[in-house]
Structure formats: structure tokens, C-alpha cells
mmCIF file of the protein (N, C-alpha, C, O) and its ligand, coordinates in Angstrom:
data_MODEL
# 
_entry.id   MODEL 
# 
loop_
_entity.id 
_entity.type 
_entity.pdbx_number_of_molecules 
1 polymer     1 
2 non-polymer 1 
# 
_entity_poly.entity_id                      1 
_entity_poly.type                           'polypeptide(L)' 
_entity_poly.nstd_linkage                   no 
_entity_poly.nstd_monomer                   no 
_entity_poly.pdbx_seq_one_letter_code       MAAHAGETARETGDFLCTKCHEKTHVTKGHKIPKCHNCGNDTFDERVHEPGNRSS 
_entity_poly.pdbx_seq_one_letter_code_can   MAAHAGETARETGDFLCTKCHEKTHVTKGHKIPKCHNCGNDTFDERVHEPGNRSS 
_entity_poly.pdbx_strand_id                 A 
# 
loop_
_entity_poly_seq.entity_id 
_entity_poly_seq.num 
_entity_poly_seq.mon_id 
_entity_poly_seq.hetero 
1 1  MET n 
1 2  ALA n 
1 3  ALA n 
1 4  HIS n 
1 5  ALA n 
1 6  GLY n 
1 7  GLU n 
1 8  THR n 
1 9  ALA n 
1 10 ARG n 
1 11 GLU n 
1 12 THR n 
1 13 GLY n 
1 14 ASP n 
1 15 PHE n 
1 16 LEU n 
1 17 CYS n 
1 18 THR n 
1 19 LYS n 
1 20 CYS n 
1 21 HIS n 
1 22 GLU n 
1 23 LYS n 
1 24 THR n 
1 25 HIS n 
1 26 VAL n 
1 27 THR n 
1 28 LYS n 
1 29 GLY n 
1 30 HIS n 
1 31 LYS n 
1 32 ILE n 
1 33 PRO n 
1 34 LYS n 
1 35 CYS n 
1 36 HIS n 
1 37 ASN n 
1 38 CYS n 
1 39 GLY n 
1 40 ASN n 
1 41 ASP n 
1 42 THR n 
1 43 PHE n 
1 44 ASP n 
1 45 GLU n 
1 46 ARG n 
1 47 VAL n 
1 48 HIS n 
1 49 GLU n 
1 50 PRO n 
1 51 GLY n 
1 52 ASN n 
1 53 ARG n 
1 54 SER n 
1 55 SER n 
# 
loop_
_struct_asym.id 
_struct_asym.entity_id 
A 1 
B 2 
# 
loop_
_chem_comp.id 
_chem_comp.type 
_chem_comp.mon_nstd_flag 
ALA 'L-peptide linking' y 
ARG 'L-peptide linking' y 
ASN 'L-peptide linking' y 
ASP 'L-peptide linking' y 
CYS 'L-peptide linking' y 
GLU 'L-peptide linking' y 
GLY 'peptide linking'   y 
HIS 'L-peptide linking' y 
ILE 'L-peptide linking' y 
LEU 'L-peptide linking' y 
LYS 'L-peptide linking' y 
MET 'L-peptide linking' y 
PHE 'L-peptide linking' y 
PRO 'L-peptide linking' y 
SER 'L-peptide linking' y 
THR 'L-peptide linking' y 
VAL 'L-peptide linking' y 
ZN  non-polymer         . 
# 
_pdbx_entity_nonpoly.entity_id   2 
_pdbx_entity_nonpoly.name        ? 
_pdbx_entity_nonpoly.comp_id     ZN 
# 
_pdbx_nonpoly_scheme.asym_id         B 
_pdbx_nonpoly_scheme.entity_id       2 
_pdbx_nonpoly_scheme.mon_id          ZN 
_pdbx_nonpoly_scheme.ndb_seq_num     1 
_pdbx_nonpoly_scheme.pdb_seq_num     101 
_pdbx_nonpoly_scheme.auth_seq_num    101 
_pdbx_nonpoly_scheme.pdb_mon_id      ZN 
_pdbx_nonpoly_scheme.auth_mon_id     ZN 
_pdbx_nonpoly_scheme.pdb_strand_id   A 
_pdbx_nonpoly_scheme.pdb_ins_code    . 
# 
loop_
_atom_site.group_PDB 
_atom_site.id 
_atom_site.type_symbol 
_atom_site.label_atom_id 
_atom_site.label_alt_id 
_atom_site.label_comp_id 
_atom_site.label_asym_id 
_atom_site.label_entity_id 
_atom_site.label_seq_id 
_atom_site.pdbx_PDB_ins_code 
_atom_site.Cartn_x 
_atom_site.Cartn_y 
_atom_site.Cartn_z 
_atom_site.occupancy 
_atom_site.B_iso_or_equiv 
_atom_site.pdbx_formal_charge 
_atom_site.auth_seq_id 
_atom_site.auth_comp_id 
_atom_site.auth_asym_id 
_atom_site.auth_atom_id 
_atom_site.pdbx_PDB_model_num 
ATOM   1   N  N  . MET A 1 1  ? -0.680  1.518  11.932 1.00 0.00 ? 1   MET A N  1 
ATOM   2   C  CA . MET A 1 1  ? -1.549  1.900  13.045 1.00 0.00 ? 1   MET A CA 1 
ATOM   3   C  C  . MET A 1 1  ? -2.803  2.584  12.515 1.00 0.00 ? 1   MET A C  1 
ATOM   4   O  O  . MET A 1 1  ? -2.700  3.526  11.728 1.00 0.00 ? 1   MET A O  1 
ATOM   5   N  N  . ALA A 1 2  ? -3.953  2.143  12.916 1.00 0.00 ? 2   ALA A N  1 
ATOM   6   C  CA . ALA A 1 2  ? -5.205  2.674  12.400 1.00 0.00 ? 2   ALA A CA 1 
ATOM   7   C  C  . ALA A 1 2  ? -5.614  3.946  13.136 1.00 0.00 ? 2   ALA A C  1 
ATOM   8   O  O  . ALA A 1 2  ? -5.335  4.124  14.321 1.00 0.00 ? 2   ALA A O  1 
ATOM   9   N  N  . ALA A 1 3  ? -6.282  4.822  12.396 1.00 0.00 ? 3   ALA A N  1 
ATOM   10  C  CA . ALA A 1 3  ? -6.841  6.033  12.979 1.00 0.00 ? 3   ALA A CA 1 
ATOM   11  C  C  . ALA A 1 3  ? -8.291  6.139  12.528 1.00 0.00 ? 3   ALA A C  1 
ATOM   12  O  O  . ALA A 1 3  ? -8.679  5.571  11.507 1.00 0.00 ? 3   ALA A O  1 
ATOM   13  N  N  . HIS A 1 4  ? -9.086  6.870  13.300 1.00 0.00 ? 4   HIS A N  1 
ATOM   14  C  CA . HIS A 1 4  ? -10.506 6.936  12.983 1.00 0.00 ? 4   HIS A CA 1 
ATOM   15  C  C  . HIS A 1 4  ? -10.990 8.383  12.905 1.00 0.00 ? 4   HIS A C  1 
ATOM   16  O  O  . HIS A 1 4  ? -10.473 9.268  13.587 1.00 0.00 ? 4   HIS A O  1 
ATOM   17  N  N  . ALA A 1 5  ? -11.987 8.596  12.061 1.00 0.00 ? 5   ALA A N  1 
ATOM   18  C  CA . ALA A 1 5  ? -12.606 9.917  11.946 1.00 0.00 ? 5   ALA A CA 1 
ATOM   19  C  C  . ALA A 1 5  ? -13.126 10.351 13.319 1.00 0.00 ? 5   ALA A C  1 
ATOM   20  O  O  . ALA A 1 5  ? -13.693 9.553  14.066 1.00 0.00 ? 5   ALA A O  1 
ATOM   21  N  N  . GLY A 1 6  ? -12.920 11.633 13.632 1.00 0.00 ? 6   GLY A N  1 
ATOM   22  C  CA . GLY A 1 6  ? -13.366 12.154 14.915 1.00 0.00 ? 6   GLY A CA 1 
ATOM   23  C  C  . GLY A 1 6  ? -12.245 12.211 15.935 1.00 0.00 ? 6   GLY A C  1 
ATOM   24  O  O  . GLY A 1 6  ? -12.322 12.953 16.914 1.00 0.00 ? 6   GLY A O  1 
ATOM   25  N  N  . GLU A 1 7  ? -11.194 11.418 15.702 1.00 0.00 ? 7   GLU A N  1 
ATOM   26  C  CA . GLU A 1 7  ? -10.036 11.483 16.587 1.00 0.00 ? 7   GLU A CA 1 
ATOM   27  C  C  . GLU A 1 7  ? -9.201  12.706 16.232 1.00 0.00 ? 7   GLU A C  1 
ATOM   28  O  O  . GLU A 1 7  ? -9.251  13.193 15.103 1.00 0.00 ? 7   GLU A O  1 
ATOM   29  N  N  . THR A 1 8  ? -8.449  13.192 17.179 1.00 0.00 ? 8   THR A N  1 
ATOM   30  C  CA . THR A 1 8  ? -7.537  14.299 16.922 1.00 0.00 ? 8   THR A CA 1 
ATOM   31  C  C  . THR A 1 8  ? -6.199  13.737 16.455 1.00 0.00 ? 8   THR A C  1 
ATOM   32  O  O  . THR A 1 8  ? -5.646  12.821 17.063 1.00 0.00 ? 8   THR A O  1 
ATOM   33  N  N  . ALA A 1 9  ? -5.693  14.303 15.368 1.00 0.00 ? 9   ALA A N  1 
ATOM   34  C  CA . ALA A 1 9  ? -4.420  13.834 14.834 1.00 0.00 ? 9   ALA A CA 1 
ATOM   35  C  C  . ALA A 1 9  ? -3.299  14.168 15.812 1.00 0.00 ? 9   ALA A C  1 
ATOM   36  O  O  . ALA A 1 9  ? -3.148  15.315 16.233 1.00 0.00 ? 9   ALA A O  1 
ATOM   37  N  N  . ARG A 1 10 ? -2.529  13.169 16.160 1.00 0.00 ? 10  ARG A N  1 
ATOM   38  C  CA . ARG A 1 10 ? -1.412  13.379 17.081 1.00 0.00 ? 10  ARG A CA 1 
ATOM   39  C  C  . ARG A 1 10 ? -0.250  14.076 16.380 1.00 0.00 ? 10  ARG A C  1 
ATOM   40  O  O  . ARG A 1 10 ? 0.518   14.812 17.001 1.00 0.00 ? 10  ARG A O  1 
ATOM   41  N  N  . GLU A 1 11 ? -0.136  13.833 15.083 1.00 0.00 ? 11  GLU A N  1 
ATOM   42  C  CA . GLU A 1 11 ? 0.926   14.449 14.291 1.00 0.00 ? 11  GLU A CA 1 
ATOM   43  C  C  . GLU A 1 11 ? 0.345   14.853 12.955 1.00 0.00 ? 11  GLU A C  1 
ATOM   44  O  O  . GLU A 1 11 ? -0.635  14.272 12.488 1.00 0.00 ? 11  GLU A O  1 
ATOM   45  N  N  . THR A 1 12 ? 0.953   15.850 12.345 1.00 0.00 ? 12  THR A N  1 
ATOM   46  C  CA . THR A 1 12 ? 0.566   16.211 10.989 1.00 0.00 ? 12  THR A CA 1 
ATOM   47  C  C  . THR A 1 12 ? 0.964   15.088 10.050 1.00 0.00 ? 12  THR A C  1 
ATOM   48  O  O  . THR A 1 12 ? 2.085   14.583 10.107 1.00 0.00 ? 12  THR A O  1 
ATOM   49  N  N  . GLY A 1 13 ? 0.038   14.702 9.185  1.00 0.00 ? 13  GLY A N  1 
ATOM   50  C  CA . GLY A 1 13 ? 0.382   13.631 8.263  1.00 0.00 ? 13  GLY A CA 1 
ATOM   51  C  C  . GLY A 1 13 ? -0.763  13.279 7.346  1.00 0.00 ? 13  GLY A C  1 
ATOM   52  O  O  . GLY A 1 13 ? -1.809  13.929 7.340  1.00 0.00 ? 13  GLY A O  1 
ATOM   53  N  N  . ASP A 1 14 ? -0.542  12.238 6.571  1.00 0.00 ? 14  ASP A N  1 
ATOM   54  C  CA . ASP A 1 14 ? -1.548  11.777 5.640  1.00 0.00 ? 14  ASP A CA 1 
ATOM   55  C  C  . ASP A 1 14 ? -2.235  10.538 6.192  1.00 0.00 ? 14  ASP A C  1 
ATOM   56  O  O  . ASP A 1 14 ? -1.598  9.645  6.749  1.00 0.00 ? 14  ASP A O  1 
ATOM   57  N  N  . PHE A 1 15 ? -3.534  10.509 6.024  1.00 0.00 ? 15  PHE A N  1 
ATOM   58  C  CA . PHE A 1 15 ? -4.318  9.368  6.480  1.00 0.00 ? 15  PHE A CA 1 
ATOM   59  C  C  . PHE A 1 15 ? -4.912  8.687  5.261  1.00 0.00 ? 15  PHE A C  1 
ATOM   60  O  O  . PHE A 1 15 ? -5.606  9.307  4.455  1.00 0.00 ? 15  PHE A O  1 
ATOM   61  N  N  . LEU A 1 16 ? -4.627  7.407  5.146  1.00 0.00 ? 16  LEU A N  1 
ATOM   62  C  CA . LEU A 1 16 ? -5.009  6.654  3.965  1.00 0.00 ? 16  LEU A CA 1 
ATOM   63  C  C  . LEU A 1 16 ? -6.264  5.850  4.259  1.00 0.00 ? 16  LEU A C  1 
ATOM   64  O  O  . LEU A 1 16 ? -6.260  4.984  5.134  1.00 0.00 ? 16  LEU A O  1 
ATOM   65  N  N  . CYS A 1 17 ? -7.342  6.135  3.528  1.00 0.00 ? 17  CYS A N  1 
ATOM   66  C  CA . CYS A 1 17 ? -8.596  5.413  3.701  1.00 0.00 ? 17  CYS A CA 1 
ATOM   67  C  C  . CYS A 1 17 ? -8.355  3.909  3.514  1.00 0.00 ? 17  CYS A C  1 
ATOM   68  O  O  . CYS A 1 17 ? -7.705  3.493  2.555  1.00 0.00 ? 17  CYS A O  1 
ATOM   69  N  N  . THR A 1 18 ? -8.883  3.103  4.437  1.00 0.00 ? 18  THR A N  1 
ATOM   70  C  CA . THR A 1 18 ? -8.670  1.663  4.334  1.00 0.00 ? 18  THR A CA 1 
ATOM   71  C  C  . THR A 1 18 ? -9.541  1.034  3.253  1.00 0.00 ? 18  THR A C  1 
ATOM   72  O  O  . THR A 1 18 ? -9.284  -0.093 2.831  1.00 0.00 ? 18  THR A O  1 
ATOM   73  N  N  . LYS A 1 19 ? -10.570 1.754  2.801  1.00 0.00 ? 19  LYS A N  1 
ATOM   74  C  CA . LYS A 1 19 ? -11.460 1.204  1.771  1.00 0.00 ? 19  LYS A CA 1 
ATOM   75  C  C  . LYS A 1 19 ? -11.013 1.591  0.372  1.00 0.00 ? 19  LYS A C  1 
ATOM   76  O  O  . LYS A 1 19 ? -10.799 0.733  -0.485 1.00 0.00 ? 19  LYS A O  1 
ATOM   77  N  N  . CYS A 1 20 ? -10.871 2.920  0.146  1.00 0.00 ? 20  CYS A N  1 
ATOM   78  C  CA . CYS A 1 20 ? -10.601 3.371  -1.220 1.00 0.00 ? 20  CYS A CA 1 
ATOM   79  C  C  . CYS A 1 20 ? -9.184  3.906  -1.380 1.00 0.00 ? 20  CYS A C  1 
ATOM   80  O  O  . CYS A 1 20 ? -8.774  4.269  -2.482 1.00 0.00 ? 20  CYS A O  1 
ATOM   81  N  N  . HIS A 1 21 ? -8.425  3.955  -0.262 1.00 0.00 ? 21  HIS A N  1 
ATOM   82  C  CA . HIS A 1 21 ? -7.028  4.388  -0.306 1.00 0.00 ? 21  HIS A CA 1 
ATOM   83  C  C  . HIS A 1 21 ? -6.860  5.840  -0.728 1.00 0.00 ? 21  HIS A C  1 
ATOM   84  O  O  . HIS A 1 21 ? -5.782  6.248  -1.161 1.00 0.00 ? 21  HIS A O  1 
ATOM   85  N  N  . GLU A 1 22 ? -7.927  6.614  -0.600 1.00 0.00 ? 22  GLU A N  1 
ATOM   86  C  CA . GLU A 1 22 ? -7.823  8.052  -0.828 1.00 0.00 ? 22  GLU A CA 1 
ATOM   87  C  C  . GLU A 1 22 ? -7.036  8.660  0.331  1.00 0.00 ? 22  GLU A C  1 
ATOM   88  O  O  . GLU A 1 22 ? -7.187  8.248  1.481  1.00 0.00 ? 22  GLU A O  1 
ATOM   89  N  N  . LYS A 1 23 ? -6.206  9.632  0.016  1.00 0.00 ? 23  LYS A N  1 
ATOM   90  C  CA . LYS A 1 23 ? -5.347  10.232 1.032  1.00 0.00 ? 23  LYS A CA 1 
ATOM   91  C  C  . LYS A 1 23 ? -5.984  11.498 1.580  1.00 0.00 ? 23  LYS A C  1 
ATOM   92  O  O  . LYS A 1 23 ? -6.426  12.356 0.816  1.00 0.00 ? 23  LYS A O  1 
ATOM   93  N  N  . THR A 1 24 ? -6.033  11.618 2.900  1.00 0.00 ? 24  THR A N  1 
ATOM   94  C  CA . THR A 1 24 ? -6.551  12.824 3.548  1.00 0.00 ? 24  THR A CA 1 
ATOM   95  C  C  . THR A 1 24 ? -5.446  13.405 4.414  1.00 0.00 ? 24  THR A C  1 
ATOM   96  O  O  . THR A 1 24 ? -4.921  12.733 5.302  1.00 0.00 ? 24  THR A O  1 
ATOM   97  N  N  . HIS A 1 25 ? -5.096  14.660 4.149  1.00 0.00 ? 25  HIS A N  1 
ATOM   98  C  CA . HIS A 1 25 ? -4.054  15.304 4.941  1.00 0.00 ? 25  HIS A CA 1 
ATOM   99  C  C  . HIS A 1 25 ? -4.676  15.979 6.157  1.00 0.00 ? 25  HIS A C  1 
ATOM   100 O  O  . HIS A 1 25 ? -5.631  16.746 6.032  1.00 0.00 ? 25  HIS A O  1 
ATOM   101 N  N  . VAL A 1 26 ? -4.130  15.687 7.329  1.00 0.00 ? 26  VAL A N  1 
ATOM   102 C  CA . VAL A 1 26 ? -4.650  16.271 8.559  1.00 0.00 ? 26  VAL A CA 1 
ATOM   103 C  C  . VAL A 1 26 ? -3.499  16.912 9.322  1.00 0.00 ? 26  VAL A C  1 
ATOM   104 O  O  . VAL A 1 26 ? -2.428  16.328 9.487  1.00 0.00 ? 26  VAL A O  1 
ATOM   105 N  N  . THR A 1 27 ? -3.757  18.137 9.783  1.00 0.00 ? 27  THR A N  1 
ATOM   106 C  CA . THR A 1 27 ? -2.756  18.858 10.567 1.00 0.00 ? 27  THR A CA 1 
ATOM   107 C  C  . THR A 1 27 ? -2.869  18.480 12.039 1.00 0.00 ? 27  THR A C  1 
ATOM   108 O  O  . THR A 1 27 ? -3.965  18.263 12.556 1.00 0.00 ? 27  THR A O  1 
ATOM   109 N  N  . LYS A 1 28 ? -1.732  18.406 12.699 1.00 0.00 ? 28  LYS A N  1 
ATOM   110 C  CA . LYS A 1 28 ? -1.669  18.069 14.118 1.00 0.00 ? 28  LYS A CA 1 
ATOM   111 C  C  . LYS A 1 28 ? -2.662  18.906 14.929 1.00 0.00 ? 28  LYS A C  1 
ATOM   112 O  O  . LYS A 1 28 ? -2.722  20.126 14.770 1.00 0.00 ? 28  LYS A O  1 
ATOM   113 N  N  . GLY A 1 29 ? -3.426  18.264 15.785 1.00 0.00 ? 29  GLY A N  1 
ATOM   114 C  CA . GLY A 1 29 ? -4.376  18.965 16.640 1.00 0.00 ? 29  GLY A CA 1 
ATOM   115 C  C  . GLY A 1 29 ? -5.758  19.105 16.028 1.00 0.00 ? 29  GLY A C  1 
ATOM   116 O  O  . GLY A 1 29 ? -6.705  19.506 16.706 1.00 0.00 ? 29  GLY A O  1 
ATOM   117 N  N  . HIS A 1 30 ? -5.876  18.773 14.738 1.00 0.00 ? 30  HIS A N  1 
ATOM   118 C  CA . HIS A 1 30 ? -7.179  18.855 14.073 1.00 0.00 ? 30  HIS A CA 1 
ATOM   119 C  C  . HIS A 1 30 ? -7.853  17.489 14.076 1.00 0.00 ? 30  HIS A C  1 
ATOM   120 O  O  . HIS A 1 30 ? -7.193  16.452 14.130 1.00 0.00 ? 30  HIS A O  1 
ATOM   121 N  N  . LYS A 1 31 ? -9.176  17.512 14.019 1.00 0.00 ? 31  LYS A N  1 
ATOM   122 C  CA . LYS A 1 31 ? -9.902  16.247 13.970 1.00 0.00 ? 31  LYS A CA 1 
ATOM   123 C  C  . LYS A 1 31 ? -9.795  15.621 12.582 1.00 0.00 ? 31  LYS A C  1 
ATOM   124 O  O  . LYS A 1 31 ? -9.770  16.312 11.564 1.00 0.00 ? 31  LYS A O  1 
ATOM   125 N  N  . ILE A 1 32 ? -9.734  14.309 12.575 1.00 0.00 ? 32  ILE A N  1 
ATOM   126 C  CA . ILE A 1 32 ? -9.676  13.579 11.319 1.00 0.00 ? 32  ILE A CA 1 
ATOM   127 C  C  . ILE A 1 32 ? -11.092 13.503 10.737 1.00 0.00 ? 32  ILE A C  1 
ATOM   128 O  O  . ILE A 1 32 ? -11.997 12.990 11.395 1.00 0.00 ? 32  ILE A O  1 
ATOM   129 N  N  . PRO A 1 33 ? -11.292 14.003 9.518  1.00 0.00 ? 33  PRO A N  1 
ATOM   130 C  CA . PRO A 1 33 ? -12.620 13.931 8.904  1.00 0.00 ? 33  PRO A CA 1 
ATOM   131 C  C  . PRO A 1 33 ? -12.876 12.546 8.319  1.00 0.00 ? 33  PRO A C  1 
ATOM   132 O  O  . PRO A 1 33 ? -11.951 11.749 8.158  1.00 0.00 ? 33  PRO A O  1 
ATOM   133 N  N  . LYS A 1 34 ? -14.126 12.271 8.005  1.00 0.00 ? 34  LYS A N  1 
ATOM   134 C  CA . LYS A 1 34 ? -14.406 11.044 7.252  1.00 0.00 ? 34  LYS A CA 1 
ATOM   135 C  C  . LYS A 1 34 ? -13.819 11.175 5.860  1.00 0.00 ? 34  LYS A C  1 
ATOM   136 O  O  . LYS A 1 34 ? -13.608 12.281 5.361  1.00 0.00 ? 34  LYS A O  1 
ATOM   137 N  N  . CYS A 1 35 ? -13.558 10.041 5.245  1.00 0.00 ? 35  CYS A N  1 
ATOM   138 C  CA . CYS A 1 35 ? -13.022 10.047 3.888  1.00 0.00 ? 35  CYS A CA 1 
ATOM   139 C  C  . CYS A 1 35 ? -13.956 10.847 2.976  1.00 0.00 ? 35  CYS A C  1 
ATOM   140 O  O  . CYS A 1 35 ? -15.157 10.584 2.906  1.00 0.00 ? 35  CYS A O  1 
ATOM   141 N  N  . HIS A 1 36 ? -13.376 11.828 2.279  1.00 0.00 ? 36  HIS A N  1 
ATOM   142 C  CA . HIS A 1 36 ? -14.210 12.685 1.425  1.00 0.00 ? 36  HIS A CA 1 
ATOM   143 C  C  . HIS A 1 36 ? -14.655 11.942 0.177  1.00 0.00 ? 36  HIS A C  1 
ATOM   144 O  O  . HIS A 1 36 ? -15.545 12.399 -0.540 1.00 0.00 ? 36  HIS A O  1 
ATOM   145 N  N  . ASN A 1 37 ? -14.045 10.811 -0.081 1.00 0.00 ? 37  ASN A N  1 
ATOM   146 C  CA . ASN A 1 37 ? -14.363 10.054 -1.297 1.00 0.00 ? 37  ASN A CA 1 
ATOM   147 C  C  . ASN A 1 37 ? -15.462 9.027  -1.075 1.00 0.00 ? 37  ASN A C  1 
ATOM   148 O  O  . ASN A 1 37 ? -16.389 8.925  -1.878 1.00 0.00 ? 37  ASN A O  1 
ATOM   149 N  N  . CYS A 1 38 ? -15.362 8.256  0.026  1.00 0.00 ? 38  CYS A N  1 
ATOM   150 C  CA . CYS A 1 38 ? -16.314 7.159  0.229  1.00 0.00 ? 38  CYS A CA 1 
ATOM   151 C  C  . CYS A 1 38 ? -17.018 7.210  1.581  1.00 0.00 ? 38  CYS A C  1 
ATOM   152 O  O  . CYS A 1 38 ? -17.916 6.407  1.836  1.00 0.00 ? 38  CYS A O  1 
ATOM   153 N  N  . GLY A 1 39 ? -16.626 8.143  2.455  1.00 0.00 ? 39  GLY A N  1 
ATOM   154 C  CA . GLY A 1 39 ? -17.312 8.284  3.736  1.00 0.00 ? 39  GLY A CA 1 
ATOM   155 C  C  . GLY A 1 39 ? -16.845 7.305  4.805  1.00 0.00 ? 39  GLY A C  1 
ATOM   156 O  O  . GLY A 1 39 ? -17.395 7.274  5.905  1.00 0.00 ? 39  GLY A O  1 
ATOM   157 N  N  . ASN A 1 40 ? -15.844 6.515  4.487  1.00 0.00 ? 40  ASN A N  1 
ATOM   158 C  CA . ASN A 1 40 ? -15.289 5.586  5.469  1.00 0.00 ? 40  ASN A CA 1 
ATOM   159 C  C  . ASN A 1 40 ? -14.623 6.364  6.604  1.00 0.00 ? 40  ASN A C  1 
ATOM   160 O  O  . ASN A 1 40 ? -14.157 7.487  6.407  1.00 0.00 ? 40  ASN A O  1 
ATOM   161 N  N  . ASP A 1 41 ? -14.584 5.758  7.790  1.00 0.00 ? 41  ASP A N  1 
ATOM   162 C  CA . ASP A 1 41 ? -14.029 6.489  8.934  1.00 0.00 ? 41  ASP A CA 1 
ATOM   163 C  C  . ASP A 1 41 ? -12.811 5.798  9.542  1.00 0.00 ? 41  ASP A C  1 
ATOM   164 O  O  . ASP A 1 41 ? -12.392 6.134  10.650 1.00 0.00 ? 41  ASP A O  1 
ATOM   165 N  N  . THR A 1 42 ? -12.247 4.840  8.823  1.00 0.00 ? 42  THR A N  1 
ATOM   166 C  CA . THR A 1 42 ? -11.052 4.169  9.308  1.00 0.00 ? 42  THR A CA 1 
ATOM   167 C  C  . THR A 1 42 ? -9.893  4.422  8.342  1.00 0.00 ? 42  THR A C  1 
ATOM   168 O  O  . THR A 1 42 ? -10.032 4.276  7.127  1.00 0.00 ? 42  THR A O  1 
ATOM   169 N  N  . PHE A 1 43 ? -8.768  4.799  8.901  1.00 0.00 ? 43  PHE A N  1 
ATOM   170 C  CA . PHE A 1 43 ? -7.618  5.182  8.081  1.00 0.00 ? 43  PHE A CA 1 
ATOM   171 C  C  . PHE A 1 43 ? -6.363  4.484  8.568  1.00 0.00 ? 43  PHE A C  1 
ATOM   172 O  O  . PHE A 1 43 ? -6.236  4.137  9.743  1.00 0.00 ? 43  PHE A O  1 
ATOM   173 N  N  . ASP A 1 44 ? -5.442  4.286  7.642  1.00 0.00 ? 44  ASP A N  1 
ATOM   174 C  CA . ASP A 1 44 ? -4.080  3.934  8.013  1.00 0.00 ? 44  ASP A CA 1 
ATOM   175 C  C  . ASP A 1 44 ? -3.298  5.224  8.118  1.00 0.00 ? 44  ASP A C  1 
ATOM   176 O  O  . ASP A 1 44 ? -3.383  6.089  7.246  1.00 0.00 ? 44  ASP A O  1 
ATOM   177 N  N  . GLU A 1 45 ? -2.549  5.348  9.171  1.00 0.00 ? 45  GLU A N  1 
ATOM   178 C  CA . GLU A 1 45 ? -1.813  6.573  9.434  1.00 0.00 ? 45  GLU A CA 1 
ATOM   179 C  C  . GLU A 1 45 ? -0.486  6.573  8.680  1.00 0.00 ? 45  GLU A C  1 
ATOM   180 O  O  . GLU A 1 45 ? 0.271   5.603  8.723  1.00 0.00 ? 45  GLU A O  1 
ATOM   181 N  N  . ARG A 1 46 ? -0.223  7.677  7.992  1.00 0.00 ? 46  ARG A N  1 
ATOM   182 C  CA . ARG A 1 46 ? 1.053   7.834  7.303  1.00 0.00 ? 46  ARG A CA 1 
ATOM   183 C  C  . ARG A 1 46 ? 1.635   9.185  7.686  1.00 0.00 ? 46  ARG A C  1 
ATOM   184 O  O  . ARG A 1 46 ? 1.267   10.215 7.122  1.00 0.00 ? 46  ARG A O  1 
ATOM   185 N  N  . VAL A 1 47 ? 2.529   9.169  8.629  1.00 0.00 ? 47  VAL A N  1 
ATOM   186 C  CA . VAL A 1 47 ? 3.083   10.422 9.118  1.00 0.00 ? 47  VAL A CA 1 
ATOM   187 C  C  . VAL A 1 47 ? 4.438   10.674 8.466  1.00 0.00 ? 47  VAL A C  1 
ATOM   188 O  O  . VAL A 1 47 ? 5.303   9.799  8.418  1.00 0.00 ? 47  VAL A O  1 
ATOM   189 N  N  . HIS A 1 48 ? 4.591   11.877 7.974  1.00 0.00 ? 48  HIS A N  1 
ATOM   190 C  CA . HIS A 1 48 ? 5.829   12.203 7.251  1.00 0.00 ? 48  HIS A CA 1 
ATOM   191 C  C  . HIS A 1 48 ? 6.650   13.269 7.965  1.00 0.00 ? 48  HIS A C  1 
ATOM   192 O  O  . HIS A 1 48 ? 7.540   13.877 7.369  1.00 0.00 ? 48  HIS A O  1 
ATOM   193 N  N  . GLU A 1 49 ? 6.360   13.488 9.201  1.00 0.00 ? 49  GLU A N  1 
ATOM   194 C  CA . GLU A 1 49 ? 7.120   14.501 9.935  1.00 0.00 ? 49  GLU A CA 1 
ATOM   195 C  C  . GLU A 1 49 ? 8.559   14.025 10.139 1.00 0.00 ? 49  GLU A C  1 
ATOM   196 O  O  . GLU A 1 49 ? 8.785   12.880 10.528 1.00 0.00 ? 49  GLU A O  1 
ATOM   197 N  N  . PRO A 1 50 ? 9.526   14.897 9.878  1.00 0.00 ? 50  PRO A N  1 
ATOM   198 C  CA . PRO A 1 50 ? 10.918  14.518 10.110 1.00 0.00 ? 50  PRO A CA 1 
ATOM   199 C  C  . PRO A 1 50 ? 11.185  14.313 11.603 1.00 0.00 ? 50  PRO A C  1 
ATOM   200 O  O  . PRO A 1 50 ? 10.636  15.025 12.444 1.00 0.00 ? 50  PRO A O  1 
ATOM   201 N  N  . GLY A 1 51 ? 12.010  13.363 11.910 1.00 0.00 ? 51  GLY A N  1 
ATOM   202 C  CA . GLY A 1 51 ? 12.387  13.114 13.294 1.00 0.00 ? 51  GLY A CA 1 
ATOM   203 C  C  . GLY A 1 51 ? 11.341  12.339 14.067 1.00 0.00 ? 51  GLY A C  1 
ATOM   204 O  O  . GLY A 1 51 ? 11.435  12.210 15.288 1.00 0.00 ? 51  GLY A O  1 
ATOM   205 N  N  . ASN A 1 52 ? 10.361  11.829 13.377 1.00 0.00 ? 52  ASN A N  1 
ATOM   206 C  CA . ASN A 1 52 ? 9.315   11.062 14.052 1.00 0.00 ? 52  ASN A CA 1 
ATOM   207 C  C  . ASN A 1 52 ? 9.259   9.667  13.468 1.00 0.00 ? 52  ASN A C  1 
ATOM   208 O  O  . ASN A 1 52 ? 8.366   9.343  12.686 1.00 0.00 ? 52  ASN A O  1 
ATOM   209 N  N  . ARG A 1 53 ? 10.203  8.858  13.846 1.00 0.00 ? 53  ARG A N  1 
ATOM   210 C  CA . ARG A 1 53 ? 10.243  7.497  13.331 1.00 0.00 ? 53  ARG A CA 1 
ATOM   211 C  C  . ARG A 1 53 ? 9.754   6.561  14.415 1.00 0.00 ? 53  ARG A C  1 
ATOM   212 O  O  . ARG A 1 53 ? 10.416  6.383  15.438 1.00 0.00 ? 53  ARG A O  1 
ATOM   213 N  N  . SER A 1 54 ? 8.614   5.973  14.196 1.00 0.00 ? 54  SER A N  1 
ATOM   214 C  CA . SER A 1 54 ? 8.084   5.022  15.157 1.00 0.00 ? 54  SER A CA 1 
ATOM   215 C  C  . SER A 1 54 ? 7.948   3.678  14.458 1.00 0.00 ? 54  SER A C  1 
ATOM   216 O  O  . SER A 1 54 ? 6.877   3.336  13.957 1.00 0.00 ? 54  SER A O  1 
ATOM   217 N  N  . SER A 1 55 ? 9.006   2.941  14.425 1.00 0.00 ? 55  SER A N  1 
ATOM   218 C  CA . SER A 1 55 ? 8.986   1.680  13.712 1.00 0.00 ? 55  SER A CA 1 
ATOM   219 C  C  . SER A 1 55 ? 8.652   0.533  14.664 1.00 0.00 ? 55  SER A C  1 
ATOM   220 O  O  . SER A 1 55 ? 8.589   -0.622 14.241 1.00 0.00 ? 55  SER A O  1 
HETATM 221 ZN ZN . ZN  B 2 .  ? -12.425 6.275  1.202  1.00 0.00 2 101 ZN  A ZN 1 
# 
């Protein structure tokens, strides 16, 4: 599931840049920043919260 810079993270987790695959950690309720490495604003969402399996 894709996420974009400026959106509020629904869950605490890691967001993987779709361009350079740099990982950005975002806490629940915080806005997702642009990739600090390449400035891309589209991410693949990787949530590692226990008990949150959305397959
Ligand atoms: Zn990037």
C-alpha cells in the first residue's frame, strides 16, 4: 500500500522510498516527510506494529 509525503501516518512504522528504497521511520499521528535522501514523496508502507496484520 502506497503512502505519500504530507499524509498523516495511520500507524507507527517504516516507509520505504519507492525510488531509492531509503527507509523513513514515522510515528503514528505524524506527517510523513519527503524522502531525506532523494526528495521523493511516494513510499511503500511497512508497518511493524504487533497485532496489526493487514494481509
Ligand atoms: Zn528516496
